[in-house]
Legacy VTK file of the C-alpha trace (Angstrom):
# vtk DataFile Version 3.0
C-alpha trace
ASCII
DATASET POLYDATA
POINTS 162 float
-48.298 89.761 -43.349
-45.866 88.631 -40.680
-42.300 89.893 -40.720
-39.424 88.913 -38.509
-36.683 90.961 -36.931
-33.473 89.640 -35.448
-30.486 91.071 -33.641
-26.917 90.210 -34.522
-24.553 90.610 -31.581
-21.246 89.421 -30.208
-21.397 87.478 -26.970
-18.153 87.521 -25.030
-18.247 84.652 -22.537
-14.769 85.279 -21.109
-12.618 88.359 -20.637
-10.033 86.885 -23.031
-12.645 86.978 -25.830
-12.985 90.770 -25.595
-10.812 93.016 -27.813
-8.417 95.153 -25.751
-10.017 98.532 -26.576
-13.426 97.232 -25.518
-12.008 95.617 -22.388
-10.414 98.954 -21.444
-13.732 100.724 -21.997
-15.613 98.209 -19.837
-13.034 98.625 -17.065
-13.408 102.422 -17.228
-17.189 101.995 -16.938
-16.685 99.689 -13.932
-14.512 102.362 -12.281
-17.117 105.046 -13.007
-19.815 102.796 -11.519
-18.093 103.001 -8.132
-18.992 106.713 -7.933
-22.668 106.266 -8.813
-25.144 108.090 -6.613
-27.653 105.283 -6.136
-28.868 106.070 -2.639
-32.443 104.915 -3.231
-32.235 101.892 -5.524
-28.689 100.661 -4.782
-28.539 99.847 -8.509
-25.190 101.256 -9.593
-24.405 101.844 -13.263
-21.281 103.144 -14.966
-20.690 104.109 -18.579
-17.695 105.016 -20.717
-17.574 106.434 -24.242
-14.606 106.129 -26.584
-14.310 109.287 -28.676
-12.717 109.296 -32.120
-9.512 110.930 -30.811
-9.067 108.222 -28.146
-10.474 110.268 -25.263
-12.653 108.252 -22.877
-15.564 110.068 -21.213
-17.151 108.390 -18.187
-20.260 108.846 -16.089
-22.598 107.071 -13.704
-26.208 107.112 -12.623
-27.362 109.988 -10.434
-30.534 109.419 -8.417
-32.795 111.925 -6.735
-35.481 111.584 -4.057
-37.914 112.916 -6.680
-37.427 109.788 -8.810
-38.048 111.244 -12.269
-35.316 113.804 -11.607
-32.491 111.245 -11.607
-30.499 110.341 -14.681
-29.082 107.075 -15.984
-25.331 106.611 -16.457
-25.643 106.352 -20.221
-27.362 109.716 -20.557
-25.052 111.406 -18.034
-22.105 110.168 -20.082
-23.406 110.819 -23.583
-24.683 114.297 -22.692
-21.333 115.141 -21.073
-19.452 113.884 -24.138
-21.797 115.854 -26.410
-21.307 119.019 -24.364
-17.522 118.746 -24.089
-16.796 117.418 -27.592
-19.717 118.613 -29.758
-18.029 117.968 -33.098
-16.257 114.725 -32.264
-17.666 111.299 -33.096
-18.506 108.823 -30.371
-17.274 105.380 -31.425
-18.172 102.995 -28.610
-20.186 103.093 -25.408
-19.668 100.587 -22.590
-22.343 100.166 -19.909
-22.047 98.082 -16.732
-24.426 97.719 -13.842
-25.819 95.818 -10.938
-26.949 96.050 -7.346
-24.459 97.468 -4.853
-22.380 94.687 -3.282
-23.548 91.975 -5.709
-21.721 90.232 -8.521
-23.872 90.230 -11.640
-23.058 87.910 -14.547
-25.978 89.034 -16.700
-25.110 91.946 -19.005
-27.211 95.021 -18.191
-28.523 96.719 -21.340
-29.429 100.416 -21.611
-33.047 101.302 -20.786
-35.403 102.597 -23.464
-34.861 106.283 -22.659
-31.096 105.829 -22.882
-31.401 103.947 -26.160
-33.353 106.910 -27.550
-30.680 109.383 -26.346
-27.889 107.277 -27.857
-29.836 107.090 -31.132
-30.041 110.886 -31.246
-26.252 111.238 -31.046
-25.698 108.435 -33.545
-27.991 110.200 -36.011
-26.400 113.585 -35.241
-22.937 112.303 -36.084
-24.118 110.233 -39.052
-22.313 107.139 -37.822
-23.191 104.236 -35.552
-22.134 104.023 -31.916
-21.182 100.503 -30.890
-22.705 99.431 -27.567
-20.994 96.998 -25.188
-22.744 96.012 -21.976
-21.868 93.819 -19.015
-22.840 93.175 -15.406
-20.415 93.952 -12.592
-17.471 92.148 -14.171
-15.710 92.531 -17.493
-17.346 89.370 -18.846
-19.701 88.050 -19.923
-20.494 90.989 -22.183
-22.609 91.678 -25.236
-21.725 93.996 -28.114
-23.942 95.373 -30.864
-22.603 97.390 -33.775
-25.304 100.052 -33.725
-27.914 101.325 -31.275
-30.578 100.567 -33.879
-29.866 96.878 -33.184
-31.275 97.487 -29.677
-33.977 99.897 -30.805
-35.865 98.518 -33.811
-38.643 100.698 -35.214
-36.937 103.698 -33.633
-38.273 107.250 -33.541
-35.720 109.703 -34.860
-35.112 112.974 -36.605
-36.655 111.811 -39.875
-40.129 111.880 -38.322
-39.743 115.564 -37.478
-38.794 116.757 -40.965
-41.345 118.276 -43.323
LINES 1 163
162 0 1 2 3 4 5 6 7 8 9 10 11 12 13 14 15 16 17 18 19 20 21 22 23 24 25 26 27 28 29 30 31 32 33 34 35 36 37 38 39 40 41 42 43 44 45 46 47 48 49 50 51 52 53 54 55 56 57 58 59 60 61 62 63 64 65 66 67 68 69 70 71 72 73 74 75 76 77 78 79 80 81 82 83 84 85 86 87 88 89 90 91 92 93 94 95 96 97 98 99 100 101 102 103 104 105 106 107 108 109 110 111 112 113 114 115 116 117 118 119 120 121 122 123 124 125 126 127 128 129 130 131 132 133 134 135 136 137 138 139 140 141 142 143 144 145 146 147 148 149 150 151 152 153 154 155 156 157 158 159 160 161
C-alpha cells in the first residue's frame, strides 16, 4: 500500500504579505542572529519565540570547537523560554539564518534535532507552535501551523508511555 503525505504552508513572497506580529518576530530573530557565535562555520542563525503573554524570547546559535558541543539557535531559544516561563505557552517561533555577510533569499528551516526539541515543547503544552522561517531578510518566508507539519512520523512522548 502506498500512502501520500503533504505539507500545507504559507509562503510569503514579500514583506507586505506577512502579518505584523510575524514580521515583528522575524525582525527580532534577525537582530538575535547578529549576536550568534558562529566562529567555525560562519553560519549565523537567530530565533525568536512569541509567548502567550506577548513576551518575545530570543536566542542564536552557539558553536564550540568540539563541534557536537554547540547548540542551534532554535534550541537555545526554546530551552531558555522553557526555563524562564515553564508554565506559559509558546505560540510562534521565527527562525532566520545564513552565512555571515551573505544575503540569503531561501528560507532556512530548523534542523531535525531542533524539530524534535520543538515537538517536545508543543506536546508538553498541548498546543501547536507555529513555525516561521526565513533567510537573512524578512521575506521570503515560510510558515507552518504546527511543528508536526515539518516532522511527519515524529517520535514523541506517546512512545514512552506504558
